[in-house]
C-alpha positions in Angstrom: -19.1 -3.8 -3.1 -17.1 -1.3 -5.1 -18.4 1.6 -3.0 -17.4 -0.2 0.2 -13.9 -0.9 -1.1 -13.5 2.8 -2.2 -14.5 4.0 1.2 -12.0 1.6 2.8 -9.3 2.8 0.4 -10.0 6.4 1.2 -9.9 5.7 5.0 -6.7 3.7 4.6 -5.0 6.5 2.6 -6.0 9.0 5.3 -4.5 6.6 8.0 -1.3 6.2 6.0 -1.1 10.0 5.6 -1.4 10.3 9.3 1.5 7.9 9.8 3.6 9.9 7.3 2.9 13.2 9.0 3.4 11.7 12.4 6.8 10.4 11.3 7.8 13.8 9.8 6.9 15.6 13.1 8.9 13.1 15.1 5.8 11.5 16.6 6.2 8.2 18.4 3.0 6.4 17.1 4.6 5.3 13.8 7.7 4.1 15.5 5.6 2.1 17.9 3.6 0.6 15.0 6.8 -0.4 13.3 8.0 -2.2 16.4 4.6 -3.8 16.9 4.5 -5.3 13.3 8.1 -6.4 13.4 10.1 -3.6 11.8 9.7 -0.9 9.2 10.2 -3.3 6.2 7.3 -5.4 7.4 5.2 -2.3 7.8 6.1 -1.1 4.3 5.1 -4.6 3.0 1.8 -4.8 4.9 0.7 -1.2 4.1 1.6 -1.7 0.4 -0.3 -5.0 0.4 -3.4 -3.5 1.8 -3.1 -0.5 -0.6 -2.8 -2.8 -3.6 -5.7 -5.0 -2.6 -8.0 -2.1 -1.9 -7.0 -0.3 -5.1 -7.6 -3.4 -7.2 -11.0 -3.9 -5.5 -11.9 -0.2 -6.1 -10.6 0.4 -9.6 -10.6 -3.0 -11.4 -13.9 -2.2 -13.2 -12.3 0.8 -14.9 -8.6 -0.1 -15.2 -6.6 -3.3 -15.9 -4.8 -4.7 -12.9 -1.4 -4.0 -14.4 -2.2 -0.3 -14.9 -3.3 -0.1 -11.3 -0.1 -1.9 -10.1 2.1 0.4 -12.3 0.4 3.5 -10.9 0.9 2.3 -7.3 4.5 1.5 -8.0 5.0 5.0 -9.4 3.3 6.5 -6.3 5.4 4.5 -3.9 8.6 5.4 -5.8 7.8 9.1 -5.6 6.8 8.9 -1.9 10.0 7.1 -1.1 12.2 9.5 -3.1 10.5 12.5 -1.4 11.9 11.2 1.8 15.3 12.5 0.7 14.0 16.0 1.4 11.9 15.5 4.5 12.9 15.8 8.1 12.9 12.6 10.2 12.5 10.5 7.0 15.2 8.5 5.2 15.2 7.1 1.7 15.7 3.3 1.7 16.0 1.1 -1.3 15.0 -1.8 0.9 11.8 0.1 1.8 11.1 0.6 -1.8 11.6 -3.2 -2.6 9.4 -4.1 0.5 6.7 -1.8 -0.9 6.9 -3.3 -4.3 6.7 -6.8 -2.9 3.6 -5.8 -0.9 2.0 -4.3 -4.0 2.7 -7.4 -6.1 1.4 -9.8 -3.4 -1.8 -7.8 -3.1 -2.3 -7.9 -6.8 -1.6 -11.6 -6.9 -4.1 -12.3 -4.1 -6.7 -10.1 -5.8 -6.3 -12.0 -9.1 -6.4 -15.3 -7.3 -9.6 -14.5 -5.5 -11.2 -13.2 -8.8 -10.2 -16.4 -10.6 -11.4 -18.7 -7.9 -14.7 -17.0 -7.5 -15.2 -16.9 -11.2 -14.5 -20.6 -11.5 -16.8 -21.3 -8.5 -19.8 -19.4 -9.9 -19.6 -20.5 -13.6 
């Protein structure tokens, strides 16, 4: 299962990278996706949620959940701060908070699933 989650994580990171490059180059796909999901804050939340969940599934055997979460928060903070220097990108504190909320919700769901499956199979 860990190999599958790692493959999904890599594919997801490539997809998000495409969204970032598309936005920098002024492409319309990312803007259309933002509209489709209900706005850029929702997109930040959903993408961070998926990133957190896949990262927890991929790395929980090697690292504790809080180290994974802290690393993801650092990465999202760096990515959002870099937007100050990129064309067609804008730093937003609300985007950062939406990303953090998504990361935390993903971690909570992961921990809940792990706890419930552990209880069920004991």
